[in-house]
C-alpha positions in Angstrom: 49.1 89.3 74.7 47.4 92.5 76.2 48.7 96.3 76.2 49.5 96.3 79.3 52.3 92.9 79.0 53.3 94.7 75.5 54.3 97.7 77.1 56.0 96.3 80.1 58.0 93.9 77.4 58.6 97.1 75.1 60.2 99.3 78.6 62.2 96.0 79.8 63.9 95.9 76.4 64.7 99.7 76.2 65.9 99.8 79.5 68.2 96.9 78.4 69.2 98.3 75.1 70.1 102.0 77.2 71.9 99.7 79.7 73.7 98.0 77.5 75.3 100.8 75.4 75.9 102.4 78.5 78.0 100.0 79.5 79.5 99.6 76.0 80.3 103.5 76.1 82.1 103.6 79.4 84.0 100.7 79.1 85.3 101.9 75.5 86.4 105.5 77.3 87.7 103.7 80.5 91.0 102.5 78.4 91.1 105.6 76.7 91.4 108.0 80.0 93.5 105.0 81.6 96.3 105.2 78.9 97.4 108.6 79.7 98.3 107.2 83.7 100.3 104.0 83.6 101.2 104.4 86.8 104.7 105.6 86.3 106.6 108.0 88.8 109.6 108.6 90.5 109.8 105.9 92.6 109.6 103.6 89.2 113.1 104.7 88.4 114.9 104.1 91.4 118.1 102.4 90.8 121.2 102.4 88.8 121.2 102.2 85.5 124.1 101.6 82.5 123.5 103.8 79.6 125.2 105.0 76.5 124.9 108.5 74.7 125.8 109.5 71.2 125.3 112.1 69.3 127.0 115.5 68.2 127.4 118.8 69.2 126.5 121.2 66.3 128.4 124.6 65.7 128.7 127.1 66.8 130.2 125.5 70.3 133.7 125.2 70.7 132.7 121.4 71.5 131.3 120.8 68.1 131.5 117.6 66.6 130.4 114.1 67.5 130.1 113.0 70.5 129.9 109.5 72.3 129.6 108.5 76.1 129.0 105.8 78.6 128.5 105.7 82.0 126.0 105.1 85.1 123.4 106.9 86.3 121.8 106.1 89.7 118.2 107.3 90.6 116.6 108.3 94.1 113.4 107.5 93.4 112.7 111.0 95.2 113.9 113.3 91.7 117.3 113.3 92.8 120.1 111.4 90.5 124.0 111.3 89.7 125.8 110.4 87.3 129.4 109.0 86.2 130.6 108.7 82.9 133.9 108.4 79.9 133.0 110.8 77.2 134.8 111.1 73.5 134.0 114.9 72.5 135.3 115.1 69.0 137.6 112.8 69.9 138.7 113.9 73.0 138.2 111.8 76.2 137.1 113.2 79.5 135.7 111.4 82.4 132.4 113.5 83.9 130.2 112.9 87.1 127.7 115.6 88.0 124.6 116.0 89.5 120.4 116.4 88.9 117.0 115.9 89.2 114.3 114.4 87.4 110.3 114.2 87.0 108.4 111.2 86.2 105.2 111.9 84.5 102.0 109.1 84.8 102.2 108.7 81.3 105.6 107.3 81.9 107.2 110.1 80.1 109.1 112.4 81.8 112.3 115.1 82.2 115.6 115.7 83.7 118.4 118.2 84.5 121.8 117.3 84.8 124.4 119.4 85.7 127.6 118.7 83.8 129.9 121.5 84.8 129.7 124.0 87.5 128.0 126.3 84.7 126.4 123.8 82.4 123.3 121.9 82.6 121.6 119.9 79.8 117.7 119.1 79.6 116.5 115.9 78.3 113.9 114.2 77.7 113.0 110.4 78.1 110.6 107.6 77.9 110.6 104.4 80.1 110.4 101.0 78.7 110.4 97.4 80.1 108.3 98.1 83.0 110.9 100.5 84.4 114.1 98.7 83.5 114.7 100.8 80.8 114.7 104.4 79.6 115.0 105.7 76.1 116.6 109.7 76.3 116.9 113.0 74.1 118.5 115.8 74.9 116.9 118.9 74.1 119.0 121.9 74.4 119.5 123.4 70.8 123.0 122.6 69.4 122.9 119.3 71.2 122.2 116.2 68.8 122.2 113.3 71.5 120.4 110.3 72.5 120.8 107.7 75.2 119.5 104.3 75.6 119.6 103.4 79.5 119.1 99.6 81.2 118.7 98.9 84.9 121.8 97.5 86.1 119.6 94.6 88.3 116.6 94.5 86.7 114.1 92.7 89.2 116.9 92.9 92.5 115.4 94.7 95.3 116.2 98.4 95.9 
């Protein structure tokens, strides 16, 4: 083999290995970058969910004690929500209704604020599951130890 052919062969091999290395690197980085953006948005939460909330309210609140609730929550797909529930707060049964706002992040986490009475708003962090048919939530205000699990009432049905 002459020197020119040997040099060309080495250059071709070097270029091929460089392209392969760049491709492997790009394919390795792309899923990591995409992992943070799962395509979730407020629209994914559109519809009505049945939910159960369980936990407790800690002292010094006058409502301290165990807390459970069952209700429905409707999301408008634009950041607005309404809810209706029956709750047992320290053994006292009461009906609750209210409104709120929510924001869904691209990674399928989100936050909402629910106005549960004229003077009381509750902050909630949630994670969307099962392609938008379910979410898991925790109330994040001090003194509240309450989690929620919600499931879409009619999964797969057009809204």
